[in-house]
C-alpha positions, 0 to 999 in steps of 0.5 A: 692504445697502440703506440706508433714508432717515433720517427723525427719528421725533420731528419728521419732519425729514430734515435731519441733521448727521453726526459720529463715526458719529452722525447728529444731527437739526438741528431737534430734536437727536435722535441716531441711529446705523446698526445692522448691519441697515441700520436707524437707531436712536436713539443710546444709547437705554437707557443714558443717557436724556435728554428728547429720547428719552423724553417722552410722557404717553400710556402711563399704564397700560402703556408700550411694550416694544419699544424696550428690546429693540432696543437689546439686539439691537444689543448682542448682535449686536456680541458675536456671541452669536446664541443669546443674542440670540434669548433676549434678544428673548424676555425683552425682551417680558416686561420692564417698562421704564416706569421708564426711559421715563417721565420723573421726576415734575415734570421738565416743570414743572422744565424750564419754570420752570428758572432763567435760561431764554431769554425773549422777545427772546432769541436763537435761539442762546440757545434752542438752547444752553439746551435742547440735548437737549430736542428732543422737548418743546421746539421751535424754529421748527418746524411739527412740533408734536404732543401731546408739545410743551410749549414752542415758540419762534418767532424773527424775524431782526434785519433783512430781510436775515437769515434767521430761522434765523440764530443772532442771530434774536430770539424773538418768540413763546413758546408753553407747552402746559401741557395736553400734560404730565400734571404741568402739565395742572391748573395754575390761573391764578395759577400760570400767571401766575407761569410766564409772568412768568419768560419776560418780559425785564423790563429791556427792558419796564421801559424801553420799555413800560407796562401797557396793560390786563389783562382776562378774557374768557368765551365767551358760549355756555354750550356753550363753556367757553373763558376767556381772560386777557390782559395787554397792554403797549404802547410808552411814548409817547416811544418810539412814533415811534422804532421804527427806533432801538430796534427793539422792537414796538409791543405785547406780549400775554400770553394764557392760554387756560383753562376756566371753572374757571381751569385753564390749557391754554396760555400764549402770549407774542407781539408781534402780535395776529394770532399770538394769533388777533386781538382777542377779539370780541363773542362774549366777555364782558369783565370786569376782572382783576388778576393776582396777584403780577404784576411791578410796573414802577418808577415813573418821574419825570414825563417832561414835568417832566424835559423842562421841566428839560432845556429850562430848563437847556440852550442851544438855538437861538432865534427867527430862528436856522437851522432845521436847527440847531433840528432837530438840537437837537430830535433830540438832545433827544428822546433825553433826553425833551424832547418836540419837534415840527416842525410846518411839514411835519407831520413829527414828532420825539419825542412828538407830540399830547397830550404835545408840549411844544415845537413849531416852524415855519420860514420860507424865505429867498430863498437857500432856507435856512430860519429859525425863525419860530414857537416854541410851548411848550405848558405846559398839558401840564405841568399834572398834573406842574408849575405854571409861574409867570409868572416861570419862563415869562419866564425861559424865554422869554428863552432863545428871543429873539435879543437880538443881532439885536433890539438892532440891528433892533427896538424895543419897540412896546408891552407889555400885559395882557389880563384877561377881564371878568366876562362872559368866564368861561372867558377867560385872562389874556394878556401880549403884547409886540410889537417893531417892526423898525427899518431905518436907512441903516446897517443897511438892506442887512444887514436886507434880506439877513437878511429879518427879519420886520416884528415879533417878538411874544411872547404868554403865556397864564395862568390866574387862579391864575398858572399859565402855559399857553402861550408863543408867540414868532413873527415874525408881522406885528402888525396893530392893530384898526381901528374900520372898520365893514362893512355888507352890501349889494347891488350893481347886479347883485343880488350881495351885497357888503360895504361898508367905512366907514373908521375908524381903527387903535386903539392897543395899549391901546384894544382893551378890549371886553365880553370883555377889559380891556386895560391897560399891562404892564411889559415884562420882556424 
């Protein structure tokens, strides 16, 4: 007897496992046995039905009759009753088996709303385990989608060295085809939102993501009644530059494809817009939409205020300290929500841009080691979360000053306050303290070895209300203003030149002008 090649009638695969005389499709889980006539038939077809054997919505009027008869043929061949076998074949054509072929009412809806089902970022193994035996209506990494498919899961490997078929591969895309089942092809948007919400891993979303937008898009052409509803999340800003740490994608989109009557056909949950066909373009009219009863993420404590508290309470490297120590501090504290930015090579750590609280720059020594040369605390970022008083700013500034070095190698030059005049309506109050390097015969050699900057300068800028906006601590050389006058002229060759008329250096309290009034200030450091 010649054996035919086994091809799964549900998914088209020819990849089977064999155990206890039963062939099991590796893709959809459908089981087959070999009949005496050399044909393969679905195992236990009419005796113990499960969803991998019977789901379809195509025979609403009269179901097919042949499959029940095939099983009866097999049973009577086994007992050897040839004549009874022929009779059963005749009777099989008259028997109505629709009650055993068509799934019970609401079974598909129960399947997609079943408690504790796999979600986005679940493992491939979890999907296989939970939906075992549902191979006809649930697909996993299969291109054999058809009008019986209701639920599809696509997975991606943990890293580039593993296969997407590995059991640890994570679900990156979920497709729910509501229109493929009679009982779910009339679901409206509010109910579809409730279904989609159960496929979202909220413990991950609440920690790493924030809601970016929700919108409705109607196709502009009256001939096309397509309508899309989008819910999009993106990574919280503090996680955006740390993909290699947490491994979660930059955005997640939940898209509902509906008609203008709000009847939803499909739901798609994906980590990439190109999986959804890209962004909706100008062929659509966008309107505001707020999904009813959608998950509300818990409100978190303000990130920047938390950063301020951690920064104020912790020990950290200071001006002139080893630069690598400051980087180690920064890398550690971005995990605790301190926004840290290394600016000297434009290399970022933690949050950068609009929420960067702390920035540093370095300077190189002759031995090629680096030290902290500039510290900038952008307290203006805290404005919506915290008002920083002058006393608080002074206390924080002191934690960044290398007093052990300053006591030996620096002395106070001046401490002054600049107040904007009436002409300078947008001006800010500035507090400036400058220390000069002092070198004696006793410390000259060590000072040269340390390559200390000529000055240490501290500047704080505040609003009239007293709220401090920024603190600068740096080793830039202080250059006083000069009364020199520059005059444009032309030399003997007709070239334009600038002639400087020597003046004198102004003292630290002589720099008042039409824009700022300079006055002494009691040094708090």
